[in-house]
N, C-alpha and C positions, 0 to 999 in steps of 0.2 A: 554359470548365472543361475539364480534361483528364479523360477517362473513366476510371472504376475506378481512381483515385489515393486513397491514404489516407496521412494524416499521424498518426503515434501521438505524442502529447503526453505522454510520460512520462519518468521518470528513466531513464537509460541503465543497462543491465546493467553490471557490472563488467567484462565481456567483450561488447561489442556484436556479435559475431559468432554470440553464443549468446543473443541475445534470442528467446525461443520466439514471441513475438507478431509480430515482424517476420518470422521464418521462416515461421509458419504461414500468413500472408496472402501472402507471396511465392509460396508452393507452389500458391495458388489463381489466381496468375498476374497479381496486382495490382501496381501501382506503389507501394512503401511507403517512406516516408520518416519516420525517427525524429528527432524533436526534442527534445532533453533541456529540458524546460520549467522544472525545479525542480533544484536543487542542495542538497546536504546537506553540514552542517557536525557533525562529532560533538561532544559536550559532555560535561561531568561524568564523565570516564572514570575519575577515581579513585575517585568516590563509588560508582560503578556497580561497580567492582573490589571495593570493599570489601564491598558487599552481597554480591556473588557468592562471596566468601570464606567466607561464614557460611551455608551451605545449610541447617543444623539449624533456622535460624529462620524457613523458609519452607515452605509445603506444596507449592510448585511455581513455574512462570515463566508469564508470560502475555505473548504476542506478537501485536500486531494489524499488523505490517508487517515486510517483510525488512530493511529498515533497522535497525529495533531488534535484529535478530538479528545484523547486522553490527556493531553497536555491542557487543554482549555478547561477539562473538568478538575484536573489537579489545582490549577491556578484560581480556580473560583470556588472552591469547596465553601459551603455546600451546595451552592447553586447560582446559576446566572441571574442579574437582574432581570426584573420582569420586562423591562424596555426591549429587550432582545427578542421577545416571544413571537412578535408579528413580522420581524425582518426576514427575508429569504437567507436560506442556508445552502449554499451550492456545493455539491459533493461529487467526487469521482466513485462511482459504484454503489452497489446496494448495501455492500458491508458497512462502508463509511457512512451512509445513511441511517443504517440501523444503529450505528454507535452514536450518532448524533441524538437519534430518538431516546435510545436506553441510558446514555450517560447524560445529556444535556437537557433533556425533556423538551426539546425544540421540534416542532412538527412541520414548519413551512419549508419542506426540504425539496430542492430541485436537482435534478441532473443525475439521478441514481442509475438511469440506464446508460450513463457514459462509461467507457472504459479507460479512458485517458484524458489527461489534462486539456489537451488540444480540443477535443470534443465540449468539454466542459465550457471553455473559453468561448467557443462558436454560441453555446446557449445562453450565458451570460449576455453577450454582445446582443443577441437577437431579443433578448427580454428586457434589456435595458435601453436601448438605443445609444446615442451619443452623448457623453457627459453624464454619467449616471451616478455622480457623488463618488464615495470611497469605500472599498470592501476591506475588511480585516482579514488577513491570510496568513494564520499560523501554519509554519511549514517545517520540514527537516532540513538538515544542512546540505543534503545532497540533492534537494528539489531543483529542477531545471527551472530557467526563467521564461519558457516560452508561455506559460499562462500569462503572468503579470505584462509581458511584452505585447501580447495580442489585446489584451484589455486596454493598455496605455494608448496603443495606437488607434484605438476606437473611443478615446476619451474618458475611459473608467480607470479610475486610481486605485491602487491597491497599497495598504501598509502591511509588509511583510515583517514577521517575526520569526526568527529560527527558534522555534520551541523544543525541538529535541536534536539530538545528535544520533547518527547511525554508526555503528562501528562492527567490525568483524566479531564474532563470538572469539575469544581468546581460546577457547578449548574446543574449537571446530575440528582441527585435525584428529584429536583424539577421538571425538564422536563419530566423526566418519570412518576412521580406521577400525571401528568395532563393527562396522556393518558390512555383510556380504554384498558383492557387487549386485546391484538392482537392475531390472530390467528398465525402469522409469525412474527419471529424476525430475520434479516439478520444481522450477526455480520462479520465486514469486518477486524478484526485484533485480533491479541492475546490480545493486551493491551486494545482493546474496550471489549473483553470478560472478562477480569479481572476487568475492571471499572464498568461494567453494570451488570453482572449476580447476583452478591450478592445483589445488589440494588433491582433487578427484584424479587429475592426470598423474600427478605424483605417485598416488596410492596404486592406481589400476593400470598405469602405463598405457600400453596399445590397446588393452582391453576397455578402455575408456569409450572407445568408438562404438562399441556394442551396446551403450546405454543410449534409450531413447529420452532425449532432453526436451521438456515441455516448458515453454515461457509463458509467463503471465504477462500478456500484451506485448505491443510492438517496441516498447521502449526497453523491455527486459531481452526481448528477442535480438535487438539491435547490439547489446552489450555481450550477449552470448557469441553472436558472429563476429564481433570485434576480437574476441578472445580465441577466435579461430577454432570455435566449435559448431557443429551442426544441429540445427533445431528440428525436431521432428514435428511438433505441433505447437501452434501459438493460441492461446486462449483469448478471443477477443472480447470478452466480458469476464470481469474478475468475480466469479462465483462457483460454488461447487457444482453446479449443474451443467456447467460449460465442461468441467474437467471429467465429470462422469460421463458425458457425451462422447468425449475422445476416447475414454477407457472401455467404453461398450462397443 
């Protein structure tokens, strides 16, 4: 096993050279390999664009992933109608918040300190009270229903639109077979776990138990455990700083 080597199993950034996790670990002197474990296909663009053209019908926006922000950007090129500007935009994680700011130019961003949908739902309920209108919620096909359920039980409606589909990278086995067994594997999503861990088990057999698995959040941790693998660390906040703290 090569010492202090890390594999990041995550979707590649639009510009790989700007991947913050990769650069943060390389600054520690680690050998880092980024493997795009999942790929995304944007869907329902016209339906999403139609909703976005009617901001008067919504109290605000909800994003639980950067990919859904990209879907909105692509559906509203070149930009969102001005009537969205003052509406609250609730997000999970600082990365998603930064995507909203840079891609959509919206600034009324809430919830960046949260690391999971459940925590964001609590903030929305606290800030809105009972019966606070309806929020537009673009999401992925694998998104869980817990956030809309919590909001609904508190009188807050959501209009959910599946704006992208998540699929395993068809070249994943080839990509992983080219990598020497690493010391750490960082898994960023439940779908990434289900796509990659059976392949790692097939490639490394019993040696797979030597790899320290790091999960991005509790939902990803739960999926890794469900697949009968041991989790060494869980990142409570989805940011490079949390990962660096573990590596140090």
